[in-house]
N, CA and C atoms as an extended XYZ file, in Angstrom:
459
Properties=species:S:1:pos:R:3:atomname:S:1:resname:S:1:resid:I:1 pbc="F F F"
N       -18.066      -18.684        7.004 N   MET     1
C       -17.684      -18.230        8.329 CA  MET     1
C       -16.840      -16.964        8.200 C   MET     1
N       -17.173      -15.971        8.972 N   ARG     2
C       -16.405      -14.723        8.976 CA  ARG     2
C       -15.348      -14.794       10.062 C   ARG     2
N       -14.138      -14.356        9.751 N   PRO     3
C       -13.080      -14.375       10.769 CA  PRO     3
C       -13.370      -13.362       11.865 C   PRO     3
N       -12.842      -13.630       13.012 N   GLU     4
C       -12.968      -12.704       14.130 CA  GLU     4
C       -11.968      -11.575       13.963 C   GLU     4
N       -12.355      -10.347       14.338 N   PRO     5
C       -11.368       -9.261       14.295 CA  PRO     5
C       -10.150       -9.627       15.127 C   PRO     5
N        -8.995       -9.326       14.600 N   GLY     6
C        -7.769       -9.598       15.327 CA  GLY     6
C        -7.200      -10.987       15.096 C   GLY     6
N        -7.845      -11.816       14.240 N   ASP     7
C        -7.287      -13.157       14.009 CA  ASP     7
C        -6.166      -13.145       12.970 C   ASP     7
N        -5.807      -11.947       12.497 N   ASN     8
C        -4.667      -11.734       11.607 CA  ASN     8
C        -4.902      -12.216       10.181 C   ASN     8
N        -6.143      -12.417        9.788 N   TRP     9
C        -6.465      -12.774        8.411 CA  TRP     9
C        -7.255      -11.642        7.784 C   TRP     9
N        -6.944      -11.340        6.554 N   VAL    10
C        -7.766      -10.460        5.736 CA  VAL    10
C        -8.469      -11.389        4.755 C   VAL    10
N        -9.781      -11.247        4.641 N   VAL    11
C       -10.558      -12.133        3.783 CA  VAL    11
C       -11.143      -11.329        2.639 C   VAL    11
N       -10.928      -11.802        1.415 N   ALA    12
C       -11.511      -11.195        0.222 CA  ALA    12
C       -12.450      -12.221       -0.397 C   ALA    12
N       -13.690      -11.797       -0.678 N   ARG    13
C       -14.686      -12.716       -1.225 CA  ARG    13
C       -15.332      -12.101       -2.453 C   ARG    13
N       -15.253      -12.836       -3.538 N   LEU    14
C       -15.851      -12.412       -4.800 CA  LEU    14
C       -16.935      -13.420       -5.148 C   LEU    14
N       -18.151      -12.930       -5.364 N   GLU    15
C       -19.267      -13.809       -5.728 CA  GLU    15
C       -19.805      -13.392       -7.093 C   GLU    15
N       -20.275      -14.358       -7.846 N   GLY    16
C       -20.891      -14.052       -9.130 CA  GLY    16
C       -19.857      -13.744      -10.195 C   GLY    16
N       -20.313      -13.075      -11.250 N   GLY    17
C       -19.469      -12.847      -12.405 CA  GLY    17
C       -18.795      -11.502      -12.473 C   GLY    17
N       -18.928      -10.681      -11.439 N   SER    18
C       -18.311       -9.354      -11.484 CA  SER    18
C       -16.965       -9.375      -10.781 C   SER    18
N       -16.267       -8.254      -10.820 N   PHE    19
C       -14.997       -8.109      -10.110 CA  PHE    19
C       -15.185       -7.509       -8.712 C   PHE    19
N       -16.391       -7.071       -8.384 N   ARG    20
C       -16.662       -6.462       -7.075 CA  ARG    20
C       -16.321       -7.470       -5.985 C   ARG    20
N       -15.412       -7.073       -5.100 N   THR    21
C       -14.906       -7.973       -4.066 CA  THR    21
C       -15.136       -7.358       -2.694 C   THR    21
N       -15.729       -8.142       -1.798 N   GLU    22
C       -15.914       -7.711       -0.412 CA  GLU    22
C       -14.686       -8.139        0.387 C   GLU    22
N       -14.195       -7.229        1.198 N   ILE    23
C       -12.994       -7.485        1.988 CA  ILE    23
C       -13.320       -7.247        3.458 C   ILE    23
N       -12.879       -8.140        4.308 N   LEU    24
C       -12.990       -7.956        5.749 CA  LEU    24
C       -11.572       -7.949        6.302 C   LEU    24
N       -11.172       -6.813        6.855 N   ALA    25
C        -9.818       -6.651        7.385 CA  ALA    25
C        -9.909       -6.203        8.839 C   ALA    25
N        -9.558       -7.092        9.743 N   ASN    26
C        -9.583       -6.788       11.173 CA  ASN    26
C       -10.941       -6.237       11.611 C   ASN    26
N       -12.001       -6.815       11.062 N   GLY    27
C       -13.359       -6.415       11.425 CA  GLY    27
C       -13.899       -5.244       10.637 C   GLY    27
N       -13.132       -4.690        9.713 N   HIS    28
C       -13.554       -3.553        8.904 CA  HIS    28
C       -13.897       -4.026        7.502 C   HIS    28
N       -15.076       -3.624        7.026 N   ALA    29
C       -15.536       -4.028        5.697 CA  ALA    29
C       -15.082       -3.016        4.653 C   ALA    29
N       -14.556       -3.531        3.545 N   LEU    30
C       -14.120       -2.715        2.421 CA  LEU    30
C       -14.657       -3.336        1.136 C   LEU    30
N       -14.695       -2.557        0.091 N   ILE    31
C       -15.065       -3.045       -1.241 CA  ILE    31
C       -13.928       -2.697       -2.192 C   ILE    31
N       -13.584       -3.628       -3.058 N   SER    32
C       -12.632       -3.366       -4.122 CA  SER    32
C       -13.284       -3.757       -5.440 C   SER    32
N       -12.890       -3.107       -6.506 N   ASP    33
C       -13.453       -3.397       -7.823 CA  ASP    33
C       -12.455       -2.914       -8.870 C   ASP    33
N       -12.701       -3.282      -10.083 N   GLU    34
C       -11.919       -2.782      -11.204 CA  GLU    34
C       -12.651       -1.607      -11.829 C   GLU    34
N       -11.926       -0.710      -12.482 N   PRO    35
C       -12.592        0.388      -13.186 CA  PRO    35
C       -13.451       -0.169      -14.331 C   PRO    35
N       -14.389        0.637      -14.775 N   VAL    36
C       -15.275        0.243      -15.865 CA  VAL    36
C       -14.453       -0.139      -17.099 C   VAL    36
N       -13.403        0.615      -17.383 N   ALA    37
C       -12.567        0.342      -18.560 CA  ALA    37
C       -11.920       -1.040      -18.514 C   ALA    37
N       -11.775       -1.608      -17.323 N   ALA    38
C       -11.161       -2.928      -17.170 CA  ALA    38
C       -12.210       -4.019      -16.969 C   ALA    38
N       -13.487       -3.668      -17.144 N   GLY    39
C       -14.552       -4.654      -17.014 CA  GLY    39
C       -15.241       -4.691      -15.672 C   GLY    39
N       -14.872       -3.789      -14.778 N   GLY    40
C       -15.511       -3.736      -13.464 CA  GLY    40
C       -16.646       -2.736      -13.446 C   GLY    40
N       -17.182       -2.495      -12.254 N   SER    41
C       -18.253       -1.507      -12.097 CA  SER    41
C       -17.787       -0.293      -11.304 C   SER    41
N       -16.490       -0.246      -10.959 N   ASN    42
C       -15.908        0.872      -10.226 CA  ASN    42
C       -16.612        1.117       -8.892 C   ASN    42
N       -16.994        0.013       -8.216 N   ALA    43
C       -17.699        0.114       -6.935 CA  ALA    43
C       -16.759        0.409       -5.776 C   ALA    43
N       -15.464        0.385       -6.025 N   GLY    44
C       -14.499        0.650       -4.970 CA  GLY    44
C       -13.122        0.786       -5.572 C   GLY    44
N       -12.126        1.043       -4.738 N   PRO    45
C       -10.768        1.175       -5.241 CA  PRO    45
C       -10.283       -0.140       -5.838 C   PRO    45
N        -9.379       -0.028       -6.806 N   SER    46
C        -8.798       -1.223       -7.418 CA  SER    46
C        -7.815       -1.854       -6.431 C   SER    46
N        -7.416       -3.095       -6.674 N   PRO    47
C        -6.415       -3.702       -5.798 CA  PRO    47
C        -5.118       -2.885       -5.710 C   PRO    47
N        -4.668       -2.296       -6.804 N   TYR    48
C        -3.464       -1.457       -6.736 CA  TYR    48
C        -3.722       -0.178       -5.939 C   TYR    48
N        -4.927        0.373       -6.030 N   ASP    49
C        -5.267        1.533       -5.196 CA  ASP    49
C        -5.165        1.168       -3.721 C   ASP    49
N        -5.652       -0.020       -3.363 N   LEU    50
C        -5.572       -0.457       -1.970 CA  LEU    50
C        -4.124       -0.668       -1.538 C   LEU    50
N        -3.303       -1.191       -2.440 N   LEU    51
C        -1.889       -1.386       -2.132 CA  LEU    51
C        -1.209       -0.066       -1.801 C   LEU    51
N        -1.381        0.937       -2.662 N   VAL    52
C        -0.718        2.215       -2.399 CA  VAL    52
C        -1.392        2.963       -1.250 C   VAL    52
N        -2.679        2.702       -1.016 N   ALA    53
C        -3.340        3.306        0.153 CA  ALA    53
C        -2.697        2.810        1.439 C   ALA    53
N        -2.337        1.529        1.481 N   GLY    54
C        -1.634        0.996        2.646 CA  GLY    54
C        -0.299        1.677        2.850 C   GLY    54
N         0.418        1.923        1.758 N   LEU    55
C         1.691        2.640        1.853 CA  LEU    55
C         1.465        4.069        2.329 C   LEU    55
N         0.446        4.724        1.804 N   GLY    56
C         0.153        6.103        2.208 CA  GLY    56
C        -0.206        6.205        3.681 C   GLY    56
N        -1.054        5.291        4.145 N   ALA    57
C        -1.453        5.307        5.552 CA  ALA    57
C        -0.257        5.041        6.457 C   ALA    57
N         0.553        4.061        6.090 N   CYS    58
C         1.728        3.731        6.896 CA  CYS    58
C         2.711        4.898        6.933 C   CYS    58
N         2.902        5.546        5.789 N   THR    59
C         3.814        6.689        5.725 CA  THR    59
C         3.344        7.801        6.656 C   THR    59
N         2.068        8.158        6.546 N   ALA    60
C         1.528        9.240        7.378 CA  ALA    60
C         1.631        8.901        8.863 C   ALA    60
N         1.285        7.665        9.227 N   MET    61
C         1.341        7.256       10.635 CA  MET    61
C         2.768        7.247       11.161 C   MET    61
N         3.709        6.779       10.336 N   THR    62
C         5.114        6.747       10.741 CA  THR    62
C         5.639        8.157       10.967 C   THR    62
N         5.297        9.077       10.065 N   LEU    63
C         5.739       10.465       10.227 CA  LEU    63
C         5.124       11.100       11.470 C   LEU    63
N         3.846       10.810       11.731 N   ARG    64
C         3.188       11.334       12.939 CA  ARG    64
C         3.896       10.818       14.184 C   ARG    64
N         4.173        9.525       14.246 N   MET    65
C         4.829        8.945       15.423 CA  MET    65
C         6.200        9.576       15.655 C   MET    65
N         6.962        9.719       14.576 N   TYR    66
C         8.313       10.264       14.699 CA  TYR    66
C         8.265       11.722       15.156 C   TYR    66
N         7.420       12.525       14.521 N   ALA    67
C         7.328       13.948       14.880 CA  ALA    67
C         6.843       14.125       16.316 C   ALA    67
N         5.890       13.314       16.732 N   THR    68
C         5.385       13.391       18.105 CA  THR    68
C         6.494       13.028       19.094 C   THR    68
N         7.233       11.960       18.775 N   HIS    69
C         8.340       11.537       19.636 CA  HIS    69
C         9.393       12.637       19.778 C   HIS    69
N         9.663       13.354       18.694 N   LYS    70
C        10.661       14.413       18.704 CA  LYS    70
C        10.115       15.746       19.222 C   LYS    70
N         8.785       15.849       19.353 N   GLY    71
C         8.182       17.112       19.786 CA  GLY    71
C         8.173       18.157       18.679 C   GLY    71
N         8.174       17.717       17.438 N   TRP    72
C         8.191       18.629       16.297 CA  TRP    72
C         6.787       19.104       15.945 C   TRP    72
N         6.659       20.338       15.428 N   PRO    73
C         5.341       20.930       15.148 CA  PRO    73
C         4.730       20.474       13.810 C   PRO    73
N         4.602       19.174       13.627 N   LEU    74
C         3.957       18.643       12.432 CA  LEU    74
C         2.454       18.626       12.686 C   LEU    74
N         1.723       19.460       11.962 N   GLU    75
C         0.277       19.572       12.166 CA  GLU    75
C        -0.491       18.548       11.332 C   GLU    75
N        -0.163       18.459       10.067 N   ASP    76
C        -0.848       17.547        9.152 CA  ASP    76
C         0.158       16.938        8.200 C   ASP    76
N        -0.207       15.758        7.696 N   VAL    77
C         0.577       15.083        6.670 CA  VAL    77
C        -0.374       14.706        5.549 C   VAL    77
N        -0.015       15.030        4.327 N   VAL    78
C        -0.769       14.590        3.157 CA  VAL    78
C         0.195       13.764        2.307 C   VAL    78
N        -0.199       12.537        2.000 N   VAL    79
C         0.616       11.650        1.175 CA  VAL    79
C        -0.166       11.372       -0.099 C   VAL    79
N         0.401       11.747       -1.233 N   ARG    80
C        -0.217       11.469       -2.536 CA  ARG    80
C         0.592       10.372       -3.215 C   ARG    80
N        -0.121        9.382       -3.749 N   LEU    81
C         0.557        8.244       -4.360 CA  LEU    81
C        -0.045        7.915       -5.711 C   LEU    81
N         0.809        7.345       -6.562 N   ARG    82
C         0.332        6.885       -7.866 CA  ARG    82
C         1.128        5.631       -8.219 C   ARG    82
N         0.406        4.624       -8.676 N   HIS    83
C         1.039        3.377       -9.108 CA  HIS    83
C         0.918        3.262      -10.616 C   HIS    83
N         2.022        2.882      -11.231 N   ARG    84
C         2.012        2.648      -12.679 CA  ARG    84
C         2.917        1.462      -12.986 C   ARG    84
N         2.673        0.866      -14.133 N   LYS    85
C         3.577       -0.140      -14.689 CA  LYS    85
C         4.412        0.591      -15.728 C   LYS    85
N         5.723        0.483      -15.639 N   VAL    86
C         6.608        1.128      -16.610 CA  VAL    86
C         7.532        0.076      -17.195 C   VAL    86
N         7.958        0.305      -18.405 N   HIS    87
C         8.924       -0.602      -19.026 CA  HIS    87
C        10.250       -0.487      -18.291 C   HIS    87
N        10.871       -1.592      -18.013 N   ALA    88
C        12.147       -1.591      -17.291 CA  ALA    88
C        13.178       -0.731      -18.009 C   ALA    88
N        13.144       -0.691      -19.321 N   ARG    89
C        14.124        0.116      -20.051 CA  ARG    89
C        13.903        1.609      -19.820 C   ARG    89
N        12.710        2.000      -19.346 N   ASP    90
C        12.407        3.400      -19.055 CA  ASP    90
C        12.731        3.770      -17.609 C   ASP    90
N        13.211        2.835      -16.849 N   CYS    91
C        13.434        3.034      -15.416 CA  CYS    91
C        14.929        2.950      -15.130 C   CYS    91
N        15.563        4.091      -14.953 N   GLU    92
C        17.011        4.144      -14.747 CA  GLU    92
C        17.468        3.399      -13.503 C   GLU    92
N        16.682        3.469      -12.414 N   GLU    93
C        17.128        2.862      -11.167 CA  GLU    93
C        16.673        1.416      -11.007 C   GLU    93
N        16.014        0.837      -12.012 N   CYS    94
C        15.504       -0.525      -11.922 CA  CYS    94
C        16.600       -1.539      -12.219 C   CYS    94
N        16.564       -2.667      -11.501 N   GLN    95
C        17.524       -3.734      -11.737 CA  GLN    95
C        17.111       -4.574      -12.939 C   GLN    95
N        15.810       -4.739      -13.155 N   THR    96
C        15.305       -5.525      -14.277 CA  THR    96
C        15.441       -4.709      -15.543 C   THR    96
N        15.943       -5.313      -16.580 N   GLN    97
C        16.097       -4.619      -17.852 CA  GLN    97
C        15.388       -5.415      -18.936 C   GLN    97
N        15.231       -4.806      -20.092 N   GLY    98
C        14.609       -5.492      -21.211 CA  GLY    98
C        13.196       -4.996      -21.442 C   GLY    98
N        12.451       -5.768      -22.182 N   ASN    99
C        11.097       -5.370      -22.556 CA  ASN    99
C        10.080       -5.938      -21.565 C   ASN    99
N        10.286       -5.707      -20.286 N   VAL   100
C         9.355       -6.130      -19.238 CA  VAL   100
C         8.883       -4.892      -18.493 C   VAL   100
N         7.764       -5.039      -17.792 N   LYS   101
C         7.252       -3.915      -17.016 CA  LYS   101
C         7.538       -4.131      -15.541 C   LYS   101
N         7.819       -3.040      -14.861 N   VAL   102
C         8.045       -3.073      -13.425 CA  VAL   102
C         7.051       -2.122      -12.764 C   VAL   102
N         6.801       -2.369      -11.494 N   ASP   103
C         5.906       -1.493      -10.748 CA  ASP   103
C         6.663       -0.253      -10.317 C   ASP   103
N         6.023        0.893      -10.478 N   ARG   104
C         6.602        2.157      -10.032 CA  ARG   104
C         5.543        2.867       -9.185 C   ARG   104
N         5.917        3.195       -7.967 N   ILE   105
C         5.026        3.939       -7.078 CA  ILE   105
C         5.666        5.298       -6.847 C   ILE   105
N         4.928        6.333       -7.186 N   GLU   106
C         5.376        7.695       -6.914 CA  GLU   106
C         4.676        8.162       -5.642 C   GLU   106
N         5.440        8.784       -4.769 N   ARG   107
C         4.895        9.246       -3.491 CA  ARG   107
C         5.333       10.687       -3.276 C   ARG   107
N         4.378       11.540       -2.971 N   GLU   108
C         4.645       12.962       -2.704 CA  GLU   108
C         4.158       13.270       -1.295 C   GLU   108
N         5.008       13.922       -0.511 N   LEU   109
C         4.668       14.270        0.871 CA  LEU   109
C         4.411       15.760        0.992 C   LEU   109
N         3.339       16.098        1.672 N   GLU   110
C         3.072       17.490        2.045 CA  GLU   110
C         3.087       17.530        3.563 C   GLU   110
N         4.077       18.226        4.101 N   LEU   111
C         4.258       18.329        5.549 CA  LEU   111
C         3.816       19.715        5.986 C   LEU   111
N         2.768       19.762        6.798 N   ILE   112
C         2.188       21.032        7.205 CA  ILE   112
C         2.537       21.293        8.669 C   ILE   112
N         3.115       22.447        8.915 N   GLY   113
C         3.528       22.823       10.256 CA  GLY   113
C         4.775       23.686       10.177 C   GLY   113
N         5.159       24.245       11.286 N   SER   114
C         6.321       25.144       11.343 CA  SER   114
C         7.611       24.350       11.490 C   SER   114
N         7.910       23.563       10.469 N   LEU   115
C         9.110       22.730       10.488 CA  LEU   115
C        10.252       23.463        9.795 C   LEU   115
N        11.467       23.295       10.321 N   ASP   116
C        12.608       23.872        9.606 CA  ASP   116
C        13.057       22.889        8.524 C   ASP   116
N        13.999       23.304        7.695 N   GLU   117
C        14.414       22.475        6.561 CA  GLU   117
C        15.055       21.164        7.014 C   GLU   117
N        15.812       21.184        8.085 N   ALA   118
C        16.435       19.962        8.594 CA  ALA   118
C        15.380       18.962        9.057 C   ALA   118
N        14.338       19.453        9.726 N   GLN   119
C        13.252       18.572       10.164 CA  GLN   119
C        12.514       17.979        8.959 C   GLN   119
N        12.258       18.812        7.956 N   ARG   120
C        11.562       18.339        6.755 CA  ARG   120
C        12.388       17.252        6.056 C   ARG   120
N        13.687       17.445        5.955 N   GLN   121
C        14.550       16.455        5.307 CA  GLN   121
C        14.618       15.160        6.119 C   GLN   121
N        14.635       15.284        7.424 N   ARG   122
C        14.649       14.086        8.283 CA  ARG   122
C        13.347       13.314        8.126 C   ARG   122
N        12.220       14.022        8.056 N   LEU   123
C        10.931       13.344        7.862 CA  LEU   123
C        10.872       12.648        6.503 C   LEU   123
N        11.491       13.226        5.491 N   LEU   124
C        11.579       12.557        4.192 CA  LEU   124
C        12.342       11.237        4.331 C   LEU   124
N        13.444       11.251        5.072 N   GLU   125
C        14.201       10.021        5.311 CA  GLU   125
C        13.362        8.992        6.069 C   GLU   125
N        12.633        9.460        7.065 N   ILE   126
C        11.805        8.564        7.885 CA  ILE   126
C        10.683        7.950        7.048 C   ILE   126
N        10.132        8.701        6.106 N   ALA   127
C         9.075        8.163        5.235 CA  ALA   127
C         9.558        6.909        4.516 C   ALA   127
N        10.817        6.899        4.136 N   ASN   128
C        11.373        5.741        3.435 CA  ASN   128
C        11.629        4.555        4.357 C   ASN   128
N        11.393        4.737        5.641 N   ARG   129
C        11.585        3.657        6.611 CA  ARG   129
C        10.276        3.106        7.157 C   ARG   129
N         9.143        3.562        6.634 N   CYS   130
C         7.885        3.028        7.170 CA  CYS   130
C         7.825        1.531        6.862 C   CYS   130
N         7.204        0.739        7.729 N   PRO   131
C         7.201       -0.713        7.560 CA  PRO   131
C         6.637       -1.199        6.219 C   PRO   131
N         5.592       -0.579        5.718 N   VAL   132
C         5.035       -1.023        4.435 CA  VAL   132
C         6.010       -0.715        3.303 C   VAL   132
N         6.649        0.434        3.350 N   HIS   133
C         7.677        0.776        2.353 CA  HIS   133
C         8.764       -0.298        2.351 C   HIS   133
N         9.220       -0.657        3.536 N   ARG   134
C        10.263       -1.680        3.640 CA  ARG   134
C         9.791       -3.016        3.082 C   ARG   134
N         8.554       -3.370        3.338 N   SER   135
C         8.008       -4.627        2.796 CA  SER   135
C         7.973       -4.593        1.278 C   SER   135
N         7.530       -3.474        0.723 N   LEU   136
C         7.427       -3.362       -0.731 CA  LEU   136
C         8.790       -3.425       -1.408 C   LEU   136
N         9.824       -2.952       -0.737 N   GLU   137
C        11.151       -2.951       -1.336 CA  GLU   137
C        11.968       -4.189       -1.000 C   GLU   137
N        11.432       -5.067       -0.161 N   SER   138
C        12.149       -6.286        0.177 CA  SER   138
C        11.650       -7.426       -0.708 C   SER   138
N        12.300       -8.553       -0.576 N   GLU   139
C        11.823       -9.735       -1.287 CA  GLU   139
C        10.623      -10.263       -0.518 C   GLU   139
N         9.518      -10.421       -1.199 N   VAL   140
C         8.274      -10.863       -0.567 CA  VAL   140
C         7.925      -12.239       -1.115 C   VAL   140
N         7.570      -13.148       -0.243 N   ARG   141
C         7.120      -14.476       -0.653 CA  ARG   141
C         5.626      -14.580       -0.336 C   ARG   141
N         4.850      -14.955       -1.307 N   VAL   142
C         3.426      -15.208       -1.106 CA  VAL   142
C         3.241      -16.713       -1.179 C   VAL   142
N         2.786      -17.295       -0.086 N   VAL   143
C         2.577      -18.735       -0.012 CA  VAL   143
C         1.083      -18.978       -0.161 C   VAL   143
N         0.700      -19.734       -1.180 N   THR   144
C        -0.710      -19.968       -1.479 CA  THR   144
C        -1.006      -21.457       -1.379 C   THR   144
N        -2.116      -21.789       -0.736 N   ARG   145
C        -2.550      -23.179       -0.651 CA  ARG   145
C        -4.057      -23.239       -0.783 C   ARG   145
N        -4.559      -24.385       -1.118 N   LEU   146
C        -6.001      -24.582       -1.180 CA  LEU   146
C        -6.510      -24.906        0.212 C   LEU   146
N        -7.656      -24.348        0.564 N   LYS   147
C        -8.246      -24.609        1.892 CA  LYS   147
C        -8.521      -26.102        2.042 C   LYS   147
N        -8.128      -26.619        3.177 N   GLY   148
C        -8.345      -28.035        3.450 CA  GLY   148
C        -7.164      -28.904        3.065 C   GLY   148
N        -6.138      -28.319        2.456 N   VAL   149
C        -4.947      -29.057        2.085 CA  VAL   149
C        -3.820      -28.625        3.025 C   VAL   149
N        -3.190      -29.586        3.658 N   ALA   150
C        -2.134      -29.274        4.632 CA  ALA   150
C        -0.919      -28.680        3.943 C   ALA   150
N        -0.207      -27.821        4.682 N   ASP   151
C         1.050      -27.266        4.187 CA  ASP   151
C         2.070      -28.387        4.091 C   ASP   151
N         2.840      -28.463        2.981 N   PRO   152
C         3.894      -29.488        2.907 CA  PRO   152
C         5.003      -29.164        3.908 C   PRO   152
N         5.593      -30.174        4.429 N   ALA   153
C         6.653      -29.990        5.448 CA  ALA   153
C         7.941      -29.523        4.840 C   ALA   153
């Protein structure tokens, strides 16, 4: 059964022996896969690519909303992102230390339009307040259950 658009579920379905995964998100079909080097067929973005794509989209939309609200001349926004695993000992601002890896997302903003320096700096601050950014930096709980098994009280 396919969920109805707007039912607030994203469904990922993997069939067979490959990593190619079909995703239905709010009625929109997507494909995710692993790169060939990781055993996939590279039929779509990796799960980490999709994660940072969500951050990029949220960042751009948040900046557009803010600039429009302020009447600022922001014409275009380009958000470039890269996700890597880095050793905690290589990460000065990380709380986790030792020989473990932490997720590091690099984000670069290109703001196109006749903005002054104060506006550009304010938009940089606003980028750090987009809802997905806040989710990624907060404590996140993932609750997993098997279908057909009731949630414990």
